[in-house]
N, C-alpha and C positions, 0 to 999 in steps of 0.2 A: 432371638429378636434381631442378631446382626444375620442371620442366615435367611431371615424368611423376607428380610428388606431386599429391595429391588439393588441398593447399594449401600453396604453399613462400611461406617468410620468407626473405628476405634482407636481409643486415646489409649496410650500407655500411661500405666499409674502404677501408684502402690498395692493394688489390688491384684496385680501380674499382667501377664503378656497373652491371659486368654482371649480378651477382647480384640486385641491386634490382631493375634495368628487366625483367628476367622474371622475378618473384614476384610473389604477390600482395597481400602484407605485406612493407613493411621497415620495420626497425627502425633506428637510429643504434650502438645497444651491445647487445650479446648479455646483458646483465642484464636488459634490457627483457623477453627470450622469457619469463623467469620470469611477469611479468605479463599478459603475450599471451596465456598458455597458462592460467595457473591460473587468472586472472580473466575475461577476456573470451573464452577458449576458451570457457570451460565454460558462463558465464552464457548464450552464443550454443547451445551443444547446449540446455540447459536449455530455454529459451526455447522454440527450435523444437519439441521433444518436444511441451512443453505446448502450441503452438500447434495441432499436429498432431493431434492426440487430442481436442482441444475443437473443430478442425475438423472433425472424422469423427462427431464425436457429435451436433452440432446438426444437420447434414447428414442425419443417420440419422433424428432424433427429428421433422425436418420431411417428409422424405419419403414414410417409412410411415404417416404418418399419410393418407395417399391410399390406401393397400394396407388399412387397416383398412376405411375407406368404402368400398372397393368390394365390402366384402361383402353393404353394405346398400343401393345403387345396381344392383346385378347384373352388375358387372362389366362397365359402359356404359363407361368412360373417362371419367366426370363426376369433376371435380376438386373437393375439399372447400373447399379456398381458393379467393379471388379469382384471377383470372390475372396482375392488377398485383402481387397481393401475392407469387406466385410470382416475377415478374420481378426485384423488387427486396430479396427476403428476405436472400440474401447481399450484396448492395451495400449498400443504405442502412440495415439494421435491424441486423443483427451483424457486421459489418465492422470499425468502429470499435473493439467492445470486445477483439475477438482482439487486432485491428494494436497497441494499446495493450499485451495480457500480452505481445507478440512484442518488442515494444520496452523496455519500463521493467521488465518483473518479475525478480525475484533472489531465490533462495532465502535466502541469508547475504552477508553484506556481503565489501566485497573484502578488507577487513583478516582476517575469519574464513576467506578463500577461501583466502588466501595462509599460514594460521598451520594449516592442514588440508591439506595437498596431495593426501590419498588422497578427497577430494572431488573430485577429476579421475577416478577409475579408472572410475565408470559408464559415462563414454562409451567408454572402452574397447569395454566388454561389451556396447554397447548395451541396458541398463539401461530406458532413461526410454522409449525408443519400439522395438518389436520388433514380432512377430507377435501375441502376447501380450498386450500393450498393444494392438494396434489390434482384437483380437477382444475384449477388456473396452470398450471406447469404443463400439463396434458393438453390445455387448450392451447396457450402459448407454441408449444410442439408440433400440434396440428395445424397451425396458421404458418409457422415457419417450415417446415415441408411442403406447405402449397406454395408459397412463395420462392422456396428453395426449387422446384420442379417446375415451377410454368414459368416462368420468369426465361428460364434456358431452354426450354420447351417451344417457348413461342419464340424466342431469339433464332435456335438454329434449325428451325422446322422449315425445311425446303430453303435453307441457307447456302450460298457461293461466297467463295473468299475475291477479291479484287485481284488474284491471279486467277480465278476460274477455278480453283479447287471447291470439291463438293463439301461441306461443313455438315451434314444433316446424315450422323453419323453415329452409329447407337456406342459404339466406343469412346468420341470424343464426348458426345452428350454424356457420358458417365463419369468421363475423366471431369469433366468441368461442374457437373454438380457437386461431386465429390470434394472437390477443390473448395469450392466457394463455402461447400457444408462445413469443413473444417475454418474459414476463414471467420464464419458466421460466428457458431459456441464459442470458437474462442475469443470474439469480440463481445458476446455475452459475459460470458465469465470475469473478462477485465470490468466489466460493468457493474458486476457481483461484488467485484472484490473492494472491499472496505477499508484495509489494513497493507499496503504495499511492501515488501522487503527484496529484496536481495534474491530472493530461492524464489518469489512470486514471477517477480520479470522474467528470469531465466524459465521457468516453467510454460511461463505462459506464451511469451515471445520465441520460446525456445521449440516450442511444439507446431508453430507454421514452417519455421526453419525445419525444421524435423521430417515433415511430411512432405516436401519437394526433396529433402533429400534420401528418403526413401522411396518415394515414388521413381525417381530415375534411377537411383540402386537397382532396384526391382526388375523395372521393367528393360532398364541396357544391359544390366552385369549380369542378372540370371536369367533374363530373357521371358519378361510377362506376356501375356495375351494384349494388355493393351498397348504396348511397345509404340511410342512415338505420336500417342493421341494427344496428350497434355503437351507436348512441345509443338504440335502443329496448331491446336487452339491459342497458347500462348502467344504466337508469332501474330497474330491476328488482332487488330483492334476490337473487336468484337468481343472477344474473349475478358478486356479490361472494363467495359463499358457495361457489359453483364455483371460482370462480378459488382461493379461499386454498385449499378443501377438495385442489384440485387439486397445488399449489405444496408445501405440507404431506407429501403424500402421498410426491413426488421430492423432495423434499429431506430428510426424516429419515433414509431410507436412505444416504444420500452422507455424512452428518454422521457417524450411529453407523459407517458402515466406516471413515471416517478418526479420527474418535477411538480406534477399535480397535485399528487398525492402528500408530499412533502412539505409544497407551499399552504395546501388548503387542510391537509387532514392529518401534521406532522404526528407521529406516534412519540413517545416519551423518550424512547432512543436517539429519535430524529432530531430532538430538544437541544438533547444533553452534547450531540455530535456536531451540531452547530455552535452551542456555546464554547465546546471545546475547542474547536477550530480557530473562534474568536478569542479566547482567553491566549492561544498561541499565536496569534497574529501580534496581539500587543504585548509578548514576552519578547518577539521577533523585534519588534521597535523599539523594544527599551533597553535591547541588549547592548547596543553602542554606547549608551549613554551611562548604564550600569559598568562599564569595563572600564571607562575612565578612570584614570589613576591620580588622587591629589595629591601632590607633595607635601609635605609634613614642612608646616613652618614653626613649629612649636621648638622650644631649647630640647638640649639632650640631657640637661637635669633633670633626673625621674622622680627625684624626690623631694624637689624645691616647691615650695608652695605658692609660687610667681612665675608668671609666664617666661622670664627670660629675656634673653635676647635673639629671638629665633629669626624674627622679623627684619632687626638689624641684621643679620649675619647673610640670609636669603638676599636684601636689598643690594648687598654689594659698598653698601654708603661706609663701611665700616672701614675699610681700605682705602678709600678715599682720602686725599693728600690735601689737607687743609692750608692754605698761608696766612700766616700772622703779620701785624703791623710791621715788624722791625724785618720783616725777610724768611724767618726760621718759618720749618715746617710741623705740624704735630698733627697724628693720630686722635681720632675723637677717641672718648675715656670708653675700657672694657673692662665689663665686669667678671670678677674671678671667682667669687665667693657670694655674691647676691647684689642684690640691684642696691644696698646699701655700702658697698667696698667698690670704691674706683681709685684707679691710677690713673697718669696721662704721663707720656712719654715726649719728653721734648729732645729734638734732633737737632744737632748743629744747621745752620744750612750749607746747602750743596754736600749733606753727607750722601742724599740719594739724586741720581741721575735725572731731570726733569723729562727726559724720554721712556721713562723705563713704567712700566704698569705693572703695578702691584695688588 
């Protein structure tokens, strides 16, 4: 039965280790199965589905740019990107962010995953990745590729810089489209990330920096074919305006779509995530008051049946010198054995200096 199942879980017990040796995962007690399924199993399915959806999206957005360019090059099989960029796009520029998403991402914490077992049900129905989700990712990549190619092409077609340089160059257009492509897919995975860690920040934002480092290293140190094209483009304001406009056009529909469905048709995961965030906000507000320390005013007599003189000691009245009618000073009574046993110390006048503070 374990070998026939997709994933076999064995429990080590008195009957031996045969089930453990034939299983994919082994646990020591049956109660550990709850966390294995409802927390780690659900997180694994959630991360894998996000990984696949984003992987198809970014590759459709990358590949279809060549299809749109074919209409302007006479279907001559000329590529819009540098051949080196095509080779390392999936390996160096977009692999680490999606890897961090597939390892660290989670929609709700483990506590709420155990609190709401209904969150496990989408895995039974394949709701997070199916043909519909695949088609949606493909259409998203199709739309992204259109905007990625057509806006820069319309901007740089017959373009001339203020200094008189011709900007309608094939290599310059390819460098601009490639740069905007890396920025857009990185911004998209930043929107897809629900749980941020130090590694996610390093992988996501480091990929953009790594792109520019590799581009300049390849073109200027090794001597690539597109040397100077990206530097030429970045010297003009046209490149920056084109980048900003393209990113805004591609990100606003995604944000509007997600805000609409989270507000109008939220899933159980969305509702639990909202509850988790509100609870965290309440905990942050309660933290200062919870950390206030109260000074104990009770007596040090641990086994006394009465409160003792804790309040009197902390008030400072016990050390105050009170004058007698005849000019002597005395201290208030101090209890040594309990509230029923007291003594009074009578001191002669002048035994203490009036300026001393005891």
